[in-house]
C-alpha positions in Angstrom: 34.3 -72.9 -86.1 30.9 -73.3 -84.4 27.9 -74.0 -86.5 25.4 -71.2 -87.0 22.9 -70.9 -84.2 24.7 -73.4 -82.0 25.4 -72.5 -78.4 29.0 -71.7 -77.4 30.9 -74.5 -75.8 30.2 -74.7 -72.1 27.1 -72.6 -72.2 23.5 -73.7 -71.9 20.4 -72.1 -73.3 19.6 -70.4 -70.0 23.1 -68.8 -69.7 23.0 -67.5 -73.3 19.5 -66.0 -72.7 20.6 -64.5 -69.4 23.7 -62.8 -71.0 21.6 -61.5 -73.8 18.9 -60.2 -71.5 21.4 -58.4 -69.2 23.2 -56.8 -72.1 19.9 -55.7 -73.6 18.8 -54.1 -70.3 22.2 -52.4 -69.9 22.1 -51.1 -73.4 18.6 -49.7 -73.3 19.0 -48.1 -69.8 22.4 -46.7 -70.8 21.1 -45.2 -74.0 18.0 -43.7 -72.3 19.8 -42.2 -69.3 22.7 -40.8 -71.4 20.2 -39.4 -73.8 18.5 -37.7 -70.9 21.8 -36.2 -69.8 22.5 -34.9 -73.3 19.0 -33.5 -73.6 19.3 -31.8 -70.2 22.5 -30.1 -71.3 21.0 -28.9 -74.5 17.7 -27.6 -73.0 19.0 -26.0 -69.8 21.2 -22.9 -70.4 22.6 -23.0 -66.8 24.3 -26.3 -67.5 26.3 -25.0 -70.4 29.7 -24.7 -68.6 33.0 -26.3 -69.4 32.6 -28.8 -66.5 29.2 -29.9 -67.7 30.6 -30.2 -71.3 32.9 -32.9 -69.9 29.9 -34.7 -68.5 28.2 -34.5 -71.9 31.4 -35.9 -73.4 31.2 -38.8 -71.0 27.5 -39.4 -71.8 28.3 -39.5 -75.5 31.1 -42.0 -75.0 29.0 -44.1 -72.7 26.2 -44.0 -75.3 28.7 -45.6 -77.7 29.4 -48.3 -75.2 25.7 -48.9 -74.8 25.3 -49.2 -78.6 28.1 -51.8 -78.5 26.3 -53.7 -75.8 23.1 -53.5 -77.9 24.8 -55.2 -80.8 26.3 -57.9 -78.5 22.8 -58.5 -77.0 21.3 -58.9 -80.4 23.8 -61.4 -81.5 23.6 -63.3 -78.2 19.8 -63.5 -78.4 20.1 -64.6 -82.1 22.6 -67.3 -81.0 25.1 -66.3 -83.8 27.0 -63.3 -85.1 25.0 -62.0 -88.1 27.4 -59.2 -89.1 30.3 -61.2 -90.6 34.0 -60.6 -90.2 33.9 -56.9 -91.2 31.1 -56.3 -88.6 33.2 -58.0 -86.0 36.2 -55.8 -86.8 34.0 -52.6 -86.7 32.4 -53.8 -83.5 35.7 -54.3 -81.8 37.1 -50.9 -83.0 33.9 -49.1 -82.0 34.1 -50.7 -78.5 37.8 -49.7 -78.1 37.3 -46.2 -79.3 34.3 -45.5 -77.1 35.9 -47.1 -74.1 39.0 -45.0 -74.5 36.8 -41.9 -74.9 35.0 -42.8 -71.7 38.2 -43.3 -69.8 39.6 -40.0 -71.0 36.4 -38.1 -70.2 36.4 -39.6 -66.7 40.0 -38.6 -66.2 39.3 -35.1 -67.4 36.3 -34.8 -65.0 38.4 -36.1 -62.1 41.2 -33.7 -62.9 38.7 -30.8 -63.1 37.2 -31.7 -59.7 40.6 -32.1 -58.1 41.7 -28.7 -59.5 38.5 -27.1 -58.3 38.5 -28.4 -54.8 42.1 -29.0 -54.0 44.0 -26.1 -55.4 44.2 -22.8 -53.5 43.5 -19.7 -55.6 44.4 -16.3 -54.2 
């Protein structure tokens, strides 16, 4: 097991800082843009349709992914995992659950768009 605050094998200080910075930018931009999507849905009555509800579902799932990236960025910039074994398990489960929700939301949106544009209704 690596010592606390030591760099991972094969990575230099610059690489660890770059990974942490990129993850932090991704997390903060993802959280802010997905929050804007959710806020727009809540404020604008014209957006309250079933199709847009799927988009909000995707925004919520992607917000979970952004939170996961924020935790990863924090631990990367700290140079160690501060949350222990239980935190690691929770982090992995939360990442899996939100990624699965994101994939399912994307598939539902794709099916809805296919159904809307590619089926003939008489």
